[in-house]
All heavy atoms as an XYZ file, in Angstrom:
679
protein
N       2.902      5.411      4.788
C       2.783      4.187      3.851
C       1.539      4.313      3.106
O       0.466      4.602      3.637
C       2.875      2.981      4.742
C       2.665      1.687      3.818
S       2.654      0.159      4.780
C       4.274     -0.490      4.377
N       1.661      4.148      1.841
C       0.490      4.137      0.921
C      -0.348      2.949      1.176
O       0.166      1.778      1.320
C       1.066      4.061     -0.526
C      -0.047      3.988     -1.555
O      -0.775      3.118     -1.526
N      -0.018      5.142     -2.430
N      -1.704      3.105      1.297
C      -2.556      1.987      1.602
C      -2.547      0.877      0.621
O      -2.488     -0.336      0.925
C      -3.974      2.622      1.604
C      -3.716      4.099      1.917
C      -2.440      4.408      1.236
N      -2.373      1.154     -0.747
C      -2.285      0.206     -1.684
C      -0.953     -0.617     -1.622
O      -0.920     -1.843     -1.788
C      -2.398      0.725     -3.130
O      -3.631      1.602     -3.171
C      -2.320     -0.223     -4.171
N       0.141      0.165     -1.221
C       1.381     -0.504     -1.029
C       1.231     -1.552      0.177
O       1.687     -2.747     -0.015
C       2.435      0.533     -0.696
C       3.835     -0.013     -0.335
C       4.471     -0.902     -1.449
C       4.793      1.106      0.072
N       0.604     -1.207      1.229
C       0.413     -2.080      2.262
C      -0.318     -3.348      1.871
O       0.094     -4.522      2.052
C      -0.340     -1.427      3.353
C      -0.790     -2.402      4.596
C       0.422     -3.076      5.160
C      -1.481     -1.621      5.678
N      -1.549     -3.142      1.148
C      -2.330     -4.315      0.683
C      -1.537     -5.224     -0.212
O      -1.592     -6.448     -0.142
C      -3.585     -3.795      0.038
N      -0.863     -4.619     -1.245
C      -0.132     -5.424     -2.153
C       1.018     -6.173     -1.558
O       1.267     -7.294     -1.889
C       0.372     -4.491     -3.412
C      -0.746     -4.035     -4.184
S      -0.150     -2.935     -5.602
C       0.293     -4.288     -6.714
N       1.795     -5.456     -0.660
C       2.927     -6.185      0.031
C       2.372     -7.259      0.918
O       3.076     -8.283      0.992
C       3.693     -5.104      0.782
O       4.217     -4.108      0.015
N       1.293     -7.093      1.605
C       0.735     -8.114      2.493
C       0.380     -9.351      1.587
O       0.647    -10.459      1.985
C      -0.429     -7.471      3.225
C      -1.127     -8.682      4.074
C      -2.411     -8.116      4.710
N      -3.385     -7.577      3.733
C      -4.221     -8.221      3.030
N      -4.025     -9.612      2.877
N      -5.039     -7.707      2.140
N      -0.269     -9.102      0.495
C      -0.742    -10.116     -0.329
C       0.506    -10.880     -0.929
O       0.581    -12.104     -0.993
C      -1.527     -9.536     -1.550
O      -2.607     -8.857     -1.004
C      -2.000    -10.631     -2.489
N       1.550    -10.108     -1.206
C       2.803    -10.775     -1.653
C       3.441    -11.623     -0.588
O       4.022    -12.711     -0.905
C       3.815     -9.692     -2.160
C       5.201    -10.119     -2.805
C       4.847    -10.913     -4.026
C       6.056     -8.920     -3.094
N       3.264    -11.215      0.561
C       3.805    -12.050      1.746
C       2.921    -13.200      1.954
O       3.386    -14.095      2.795
C       3.840    -11.167      3.003
N       1.811    -13.389      1.375
C       0.936    -14.465      1.478
C       0.105    -14.561      2.790
O      -0.169    -15.639      3.246
N      -0.151    -13.371      3.384
C      -0.930    -13.413      4.683
C      -2.222    -12.548      4.490
O      -2.356    -11.758      3.679
C      -0.043    -12.875      5.723
C       0.440    -11.442      5.572
C       1.106    -13.823      6.052
C       1.078    -10.805      6.771
N      -3.201    -12.910      5.322
C      -4.463    -12.215      5.317
C      -4.355    -10.961      6.243
O      -3.416    -10.856      6.917
C      -5.586    -13.095      5.853
O      -5.280    -13.411      7.240
C      -5.666    -14.295      5.027
N      -5.378    -10.137      6.049
C      -5.367     -8.997      7.091
C      -5.451     -9.437      8.505
O      -4.802     -8.843      9.332
C      -6.664     -8.216      6.751
C      -6.684     -7.278      5.508
C      -7.865     -6.450      5.343
O      -8.866     -6.651      6.069
N      -7.909     -5.578      4.452
N      -6.232    -10.504      8.706
C      -6.243    -11.023     10.048
C      -4.923    -11.555     10.632
O      -4.540    -11.318     11.731
C      -7.243    -12.275     10.175
C      -7.511    -12.848     11.511
C      -8.495    -13.956     11.524
C      -8.590    -14.483     12.950
N      -9.484    -15.541     12.980
N      -4.162    -12.226      9.672
C      -2.862    -12.764     10.134
C      -1.908    -11.486     10.372
O      -1.175    -11.573     11.378
C      -2.303    -13.653      9.051
C      -3.019    -15.047      8.998
C      -2.743    -15.767      7.698
O      -2.432    -15.197      6.675
O      -2.665    -17.065      7.825
N      -1.979    -10.550      9.500
C      -1.084     -9.331      9.735
C      -1.479     -8.734     10.997
O      -0.556     -8.332     11.856
C      -1.192     -8.400      8.588
C      -0.367     -7.058      8.697
C       1.091     -7.388      8.907
C      -0.760     -6.115      7.540
N      -2.714     -8.550     11.260
C      -3.249     -7.939     12.553
C      -2.667     -8.695     13.716
O      -2.203     -8.061     14.731
C      -4.699     -7.940     12.511
N      -2.740     -9.981     13.674
C      -2.302    -10.875     14.851
C      -0.768    -10.665     15.030
O      -0.265    -10.608     16.222
C      -2.577    -12.344     14.605
C      -4.099    -12.622     14.761
C      -4.443    -14.044     14.290
O      -3.586    -14.742     13.801
O      -5.641    -14.369     14.435
N       0.015    -10.639     13.990
C       1.427    -10.392     14.130
C       1.826     -8.990     14.622
O       2.811     -8.891     15.246
C       2.099    -10.640     12.671
C       2.088    -12.073     12.163
C       2.509    -12.100     10.678
C       3.038    -12.909     12.991
N       0.895     -8.038     14.420
C       1.182     -6.593     14.847
C       0.517     -6.379     16.228
O       0.640     -5.293     16.733
C       0.630     -5.624     13.844
C       1.484     -5.673     12.512
C       0.817     -4.686     11.512
C       2.922     -5.191     12.701
N      -0.254     -7.385     16.672
C      -0.982     -7.247     17.980
C      -2.036     -6.173     17.891
O      -2.090     -5.255     18.758
C      -0.147     -7.066     19.149
C       0.613     -8.342     19.471
O       0.146     -9.370     19.301
N       1.922     -8.038     19.693
N      -2.721     -6.028     16.744
C      -3.803     -4.978     16.588
C      -5.119     -5.685     15.991
O      -4.964     -6.969     15.625
C      -3.433     -3.915     15.557
C      -3.027     -4.435     14.148
C      -2.252     -3.068     16.207
C      -2.708     -3.400     13.236
N      -6.227     -5.080     15.848
C      -7.438     -5.612     15.308
C      -7.310     -5.729     13.843
O      -6.694     -4.923     13.141
C      -8.679     -4.779     15.757
C      -8.905     -4.802     17.244
O      -8.811     -5.798     17.844
N      -9.303     -3.625     17.795
N      -7.982     -6.728     13.266
C      -8.203     -6.867     11.763
C      -8.829     -5.570     11.191
O      -8.419     -5.189     10.108
C      -8.862     -8.032     11.441
C      -9.023     -8.420      9.969
C     -10.204     -7.756      9.315
O     -11.240     -7.590      9.992
N     -10.071     -7.330      8.180
N      -9.729     -5.048     11.961
C     -10.464     -3.882     11.346
C      -9.421     -2.717     11.214
O      -9.615     -1.955     10.348
C     -11.594     -3.440     12.312
O     -11.145     -3.255     13.635
N      -8.393     -2.701     12.027
C      -7.496     -1.620     11.933
C      -6.621     -1.796     10.677
O      -6.423     -0.827      9.929
C      -6.538     -1.586     13.226
O      -7.315     -1.291     14.319
C      -5.455     -0.454     13.102
N      -6.323     -3.039     10.380
C      -5.526     -3.263      9.178
C      -6.377     -3.017      7.900
O      -5.929     -2.373      6.959
C      -5.088     -4.771      8.987
C      -4.487     -5.104      7.741
C      -4.148     -5.132     10.225
N      -7.676     -3.306      8.071
C      -8.523     -2.895      6.882
C      -8.700     -1.454      6.744
O      -8.599     -0.962      5.587
C      -9.998     -3.501      7.275
O     -10.878     -3.169      6.305
N      -8.775     -0.719      7.834
C      -8.812      0.767      7.751
C      -7.439      1.305      7.248
O      -7.443      2.318      6.442
C      -9.086      1.417      9.081
S     -10.789      1.094      9.666
N      -6.395      0.711      7.538
C      -5.069      1.173      6.981
C      -5.068      0.948      5.432
O      -4.689      1.847      4.747
C      -3.910      0.345      7.530
C      -3.414      0.577      8.916
C      -2.722     -0.385      9.606
C      -3.660      1.745      9.575
C      -2.166     -0.139     10.883
C      -3.248      1.969     10.837
C      -2.578      1.007     11.525
O      -2.039      1.250     12.774
N      -5.459     -0.218      5.010
C      -5.439     -0.511      3.649
C      -6.500      0.259      2.839
O      -6.332      0.501      1.684
C      -5.723     -2.049      3.471
C      -4.528     -2.874      3.921
C      -4.755     -4.363      3.520
O      -5.640     -4.740      2.938
O      -3.758     -5.141      3.955
N      -7.592      0.726      3.449
C      -8.628      1.499      2.647
C      -8.272      3.034      2.832
O      -8.899      3.805      2.132
C      -9.941      1.259      3.299
O     -10.024      1.758      4.629
N      -7.178      3.300      3.663
C      -6.859      4.702      3.715
C      -7.616      5.460      4.708
O      -7.517      6.669      4.822
N      -8.451      4.853      5.458
C      -9.404      5.577      6.488
C      -8.578      5.883      7.690
O      -9.054      6.789      8.403
C     -10.516      4.603      6.881
C     -11.464      4.535      5.690
O     -11.590      5.286      4.858
N     -12.191      3.335      5.633
N      -7.536      5.196      7.958
C      -6.637      5.552      9.209
C      -5.159      5.790      8.711
O      -4.722      4.857      7.933
C      -6.693      4.472     10.244
C      -8.035      4.301     10.784
C      -5.700      4.822     11.388
C      -8.060      3.176     11.820
N      -4.596      6.925      8.896
C      -3.183      7.077      8.546
C      -2.292      6.078      9.313
O      -2.610      5.829     10.445
C      -2.860      8.506      8.860
C      -3.923      8.962      9.747
C      -5.169      8.095      9.537
N      -1.194      5.660      8.612
C      -0.262      4.687      9.288
C       0.935      5.559      9.877
O       1.515      6.197      9.108
C       0.186      3.675      8.316
C      -1.103      2.914      7.628
C       1.123      2.585      8.997
C      -0.657      2.067      6.525
N       1.148      5.486     11.090
C       2.195      6.199     11.731
C       3.585      5.660     11.237
O       3.681      4.588     10.658
C       2.208      6.085     13.226
O       2.573      4.765     13.636
N       4.628      6.592     11.432
C       5.981      6.222     10.991
C       6.353      4.884     11.773
O       7.024      4.022     11.245
C       6.947      7.313     11.231
C       7.422      8.054     10.029
C       8.456      9.076     10.420
O       9.645      8.629     10.745
O       8.068     10.297     10.311
N       6.107      4.910     13.078
C       6.414      3.677     13.885
C       5.875      2.484     13.390
O       6.464      1.424     13.147
C       6.095      3.994     15.285
C       6.555      2.842     16.268
C       6.110      3.229     17.729
C       6.469      1.939     18.586
N       6.072      2.154     19.992
N       4.533      2.487     13.146
C       3.771      1.354     12.593
C       4.314      0.910     11.185
O       4.430     -0.241     10.941
C       2.314      1.672     12.574
C       1.448      0.435     12.123
C       1.466     -0.649     13.042
N       0.732     -0.400     14.201
C       0.783     -1.002     15.317
N       1.505     -2.100     15.482
N       0.016     -0.696     16.354
N       4.630      1.941     10.381
C       5.198      1.605      9.071
C       6.460      0.889      9.166
O       6.687     -0.083      8.475
C       5.387      3.025      8.256
O       4.151      3.657      8.016
C       5.976      2.707      6.926
N       7.242      1.240     10.075
C       8.610      0.558     10.294
C       8.309     -0.873     10.768
O       8.956     -1.760     10.300
C       9.460      1.281     11.299
C      10.036      2.549     10.768
C      10.852      3.328     11.837
O      11.340      2.645     12.770
O      11.081      4.559     11.663
N       7.275     -1.006     11.646
C       7.044     -2.312     12.150
C       6.543     -3.211     10.973
O       6.930     -4.438     10.896
C       5.928     -2.277     13.208
C       6.460     -1.688     14.589
C       5.250     -1.547     15.542
O       4.039     -1.283     15.112
N       5.453     -1.675     16.773
N       5.672     -2.606     10.130
C       5.122     -3.367      9.069
C       6.252     -3.779      8.028
O       6.367     -4.982      7.635
C       3.924     -2.660      8.379
C       2.764     -2.490      9.321
C       3.591     -3.303      6.998
C       1.736     -1.531      8.844
N       7.068     -2.820      7.656
C       8.204     -3.178      6.739
C       9.104     -4.238      7.327
O       9.462     -5.143      6.631
C       9.034     -1.951      6.492
C       8.408     -0.967      5.316
C       8.370      0.370      5.533
C       8.013     -1.604      4.205
C       7.873      1.103      4.507
C       7.442     -0.692      3.199
C       7.463      0.637      3.330
N       9.418     -4.161      8.595
C      10.286     -5.122      9.144
C       9.642     -6.536      9.149
O      10.305     -7.564      8.851
C      10.662     -4.797     10.740
C      11.598     -3.543     10.744
O      12.281     -3.209      9.707
O      11.705     -2.979     11.850
N       8.334     -6.505      9.504
C       7.644     -7.716      9.379
C       7.507     -8.381      8.073
O       7.781     -9.549      7.835
C       6.214     -7.574     10.001
C       5.288     -8.732     10.071
C       5.900     -9.834     10.957
C       3.907     -8.338     10.507
N       7.183     -7.608      7.027
C       7.212     -7.987      5.646
C       8.542     -8.584      5.243
O       8.503     -9.653      4.589
C       6.802     -6.885      4.679
C       5.251     -6.370      4.892
C       4.994     -5.145      4.098
C       4.331     -7.492      4.424
N       9.606     -7.918      5.630
C      10.853     -8.467      5.242
C      11.149     -9.865      5.898
O      11.710    -10.757      5.316
C      11.980     -7.458      5.513
C      11.816     -6.339      4.520
C      13.372     -8.038      5.505
C      12.611     -4.978      4.815
N      10.791     -9.985      7.198
C      10.908    -11.179      7.935
C      10.085    -12.378      7.230
O      10.485    -13.487      7.301
C      10.457    -11.009      9.361
C      11.287    -10.404     10.274
C      10.737    -10.177     11.757
O       9.967    -11.049     12.095
O      11.014     -9.154     12.363
N       8.998    -11.923      6.630
C       8.087    -12.871      5.945
C       8.642    -13.268      4.479
O       7.980    -13.929      3.789
C       6.691    -12.330      5.940
C       5.874    -12.355      7.242
C       4.635    -11.609      7.226
C       5.758    -13.672      7.827
N       9.651    -12.608      4.059
C      10.301    -12.925      2.839
C      10.013    -11.870      1.690
O      10.393    -12.225      0.546
N       9.297    -10.867      2.012
C       9.119     -9.767      0.962
C      10.319     -8.958      0.885
O      10.680     -8.275      2.021
C       7.870     -8.964      1.233
C       7.695     -7.880      0.162
C       6.649     -9.858      1.346
N      11.019     -8.837     -0.173
C      12.318     -8.084     -0.212
C      12.011     -6.665     -0.224
O      10.947     -6.223     -0.739
C      13.156     -8.557     -1.391
O      12.486     -8.087     -2.616
N      13.022     -5.824      0.230
C      12.810     -4.437      0.121
C      12.720     -3.893     -1.329
O      12.025     -2.920     -1.613
C      13.886     -3.646      0.938
C      15.293     -4.125      0.625
O      15.406     -5.069     -0.136
O      16.277     -3.433      1.043
N      13.354     -4.680     -2.203
C      13.219     -4.298     -3.643
C      11.942     -4.540     -4.134
O      11.341     -3.696     -4.817
C      14.353     -5.184     -4.443
C      15.670     -4.989     -4.020
C      14.055     -4.933     -5.997
C      16.273     -3.566     -4.299
N      11.204     -5.643     -3.742
C       9.892     -5.835     -4.061
C       8.997     -4.723     -3.663
O       8.131     -4.214     -4.417
C       9.325     -7.164     -3.534
O      10.077     -8.261     -4.159
N       9.050     -4.348     -2.455
C       8.175     -3.269     -1.916
C       8.532     -1.857     -2.642
O       7.538     -1.254     -2.966
C       8.613     -3.055     -0.393
C       8.106     -4.265      0.433
C       7.855     -1.717      0.172
C       8.623     -4.266      1.785
N       9.805     -1.680     -2.967
C      10.163     -0.419     -3.820
C       9.474     -0.557     -5.155
O       8.950      0.494     -5.602
C      11.686     -0.327     -3.923
C      12.206      0.819     -4.755
C      11.869      2.110     -4.057
C      13.643      0.797     -4.848
N       9.615     -1.756     -5.851
C       8.984     -1.752     -7.091
C       7.447     -1.689     -7.080
O       6.931     -1.036     -8.003
C       9.358     -3.165     -7.749
C      10.828     -3.317     -8.150
C      11.107     -4.814     -8.579
C      11.213     -2.331     -9.182
N       6.866     -2.168     -6.108
C       5.370     -1.953     -5.873
C       5.109     -0.544     -5.778
O       4.087     -0.006     -6.455
C       4.780     -2.804     -4.712
C       4.911     -4.335     -4.987
C       3.386     -2.440     -4.482
C       4.714     -5.206     -3.759
N       5.837      0.091     -4.887
C       5.624      1.562     -4.682
C       5.804      2.413     -6.068
O       5.034      3.291     -6.242
C       6.590      2.017     -3.607
C       6.126      3.417     -3.055
O       4.944      3.617     -2.843
N       7.040      4.320     -2.920
N       6.894      2.068     -6.743
C       7.043      2.792     -8.026
C       5.931      2.446     -9.041
O       5.486      3.377     -9.726
C       8.456      2.362     -8.565
C       9.556      2.902     -7.873
C      10.907      2.452     -8.397
O      11.003      1.454     -9.002
N      11.964      3.114     -8.144
N       5.404      1.196     -8.983
C       4.326      0.967     -9.905
C       3.065      1.739     -9.524
O       2.346      2.252    -10.364
C       4.039     -0.618     -9.923
O       5.182     -1.246    -10.272
C       2.862     -0.931    -10.810
N       2.800      1.871     -8.301
C       1.605      2.623     -7.762
C       1.771      4.118     -8.175
O       0.821      4.692     -8.680
C       1.389      2.580     -6.207
C       1.111      1.093     -5.842
C       0.493      3.581     -5.753
C       1.244      0.794     -4.371
N       2.921      4.648     -8.000
C       3.156      6.097     -8.412
C       3.003      6.282     -9.954
O       2.449      7.145    -10.410
C       4.564      6.647     -7.991
C       4.664      6.739     -6.501
C       6.038      7.233     -6.019
C       6.159      7.422     -4.625
N       7.434      7.805     -4.100
N       3.559      5.311    -10.681
C       3.482      5.446    -12.133
C       2.051      5.327    -12.593
O       1.550      6.040    -13.502
C       4.403      4.379    -12.802
N       1.345      4.387    -11.980
C      -0.051      4.259    -12.365
C      -0.874      5.495    -12.053
O      -1.687      6.018    -12.862
C      -0.721      3.032    -11.640
O       0.005      1.906    -11.925
C      -2.224      2.963    -11.972
N      -0.645      6.099    -10.867
C      -1.283      7.337    -10.595
C      -0.996      8.448    -11.508
O      -1.824      9.261    -11.975
C      -0.927      7.762     -9.106
N       0.402      8.601    -11.973
C       0.699      9.579    -12.900
C       0.056      9.402    -14.176
O      -0.380     10.356    -14.915
C       2.247      9.546    -13.086
C       3.007     10.150    -11.892
C       4.413      9.856    -11.894
O       4.991      9.126    -12.685
N       5.197     10.676    -11.028
N      -0.061      8.184    -14.717
C      -0.703      7.791    -15.896
C      -2.214      8.223    -15.872
O      -2.748      8.748    -16.891
C      -0.581      6.349    -16.290
N      -2.912      7.840    -14.712
C      -4.277      8.202    -14.587
C      -4.453      9.667    -14.657
O      -5.418     10.185    -15.254
C      -4.769      7.662    -13.274
C      -4.898      6.153    -13.320
C      -5.316      5.554    -11.959
O      -5.041      6.073    -10.866
N      -5.877      4.408    -11.935
N      -3.517     10.497    -13.977
C      -3.649     11.912    -13.958
C      -3.465     12.442    -15.334
O      -4.221     13.291    -15.812
C      -2.609     12.598    -13.047
O      -2.825     12.049    -11.708
C      -2.654     14.069    -13.049
N      -2.539     11.828    -16.089
C      -2.274     12.378    -17.552
C      -3.455     12.120    -18.408
O      -3.920     12.868    -19.265
C      -1.098     11.678    -18.168
N      -4.136     10.899    -18.299
C      -5.346     10.614    -19.100
C      -6.494     11.647    -18.713
O      -7.236     12.042    -19.521
C      -5.781      9.130    -18.781
C      -4.749      8.246    -19.358
C      -7.258      8.910    -19.180
C      -4.952      6.814    -18.938
N      -6.687     11.919    -17.361
C      -7.676     12.820    -16.997
C      -7.537     14.215    -17.610
O      -8.292     14.814    -18.159
C      -7.753     12.936    -15.435
C      -8.417     11.606    -14.921
C      -8.637     14.078    -14.943
C      -8.263     11.504    -13.378
N      -6.175     14.735    -17.468
C      -5.851     16.013    -17.939
C      -6.023     16.069    -19.577
O      -6.471     17.098    -20.048
C      -4.365     16.362    -17.566
C      -4.248     16.626    -16.135
C      -2.628     16.956    -15.844
C      -4.938     17.753    -15.696
N      -5.732     14.917    -20.195
C      -5.872     14.872    -21.662
C      -7.363     15.007    -21.990
O      -7.766     15.719    -23.006
C      -5.278     13.597    -22.172
C      -5.315     13.439    -23.690
C      -4.734     12.170    -24.207
O      -3.584     11.836    -23.794
O      -5.359     11.455    -25.004
N      -8.185     14.292    -21.155
C      -9.699     14.330    -21.483
C     -10.177     15.809    -21.292
O     -10.932     16.208    -21.930
N      -9.731     16.380    -20.190
C     -10.171     17.747    -19.850
C      -9.656     18.730    -20.939
O     -10.479     19.673    -21.322
C      -9.639     18.176    -18.512
C     -10.325     17.491    -17.347
C      -9.623     17.853    -16.081
O      -8.580     18.570    -16.001
O     -10.219     17.338    -14.997
N      -8.499     18.551    -21.477
C      -8.037     19.305    -22.532
C      -8.890     19.255    -23.797
O      -9.116     20.214    -24.488
C      -6.555     19.103    -22.874
N      -9.312     17.978    -24.179
C     -10.068     17.729    -25.361
C     -11.425     18.345    -25.186
O     -12.033     18.886    -26.063
C     -10.214     16.281    -25.546
C      -9.000     15.637    -26.153
C      -9.200     14.187    -26.467
C      -7.890     13.623    -26.922
N      -7.975     12.109    -27.156
N     -12.007     18.302    -23.960
C     -13.236     18.817    -23.628
C     -13.290     20.339    -23.659
O     -14.238     21.008    -24.030
C     -13.819     18.349    -22.276
C     -14.142     16.938    -22.200
O     -14.334     16.359    -23.165
O     -14.274     16.358    -21.056
N     -12.150     20.988    -23.351
C     -12.020     22.352    -23.472
C     -11.858     23.018    -24.755
O     -11.922     24.149    -25.065
N     -11.464     22.163    -25.749
C     -11.209     22.673    -27.187
C     -12.473     22.620    -27.923
O     -13.409     22.063    -28.009
C     -10.157     21.683    -27.820
C      -8.768     21.989    -27.212
O      -8.469     23.017    -26.727
N      -7.933     20.915    -27.274
């Protein structure tokens, strides 16, 4: 699970890191590390989080759209960087 996807989906669900941690029976610091990308999120934990988010009213379509937006943003940033490098090289 992408850390940004987790943070945005959690925010969409209207819960804090602490609340998510309590629902998952983990420490808030672990959620923070997940969201910052410092700890990878296992497949099992990803499934738990998705199931929980859906229970909290975040639709799977919303999660998919957030994920697509994150990917599109990353692609656009890469294109801008490459364009800048190409101009610098000319």
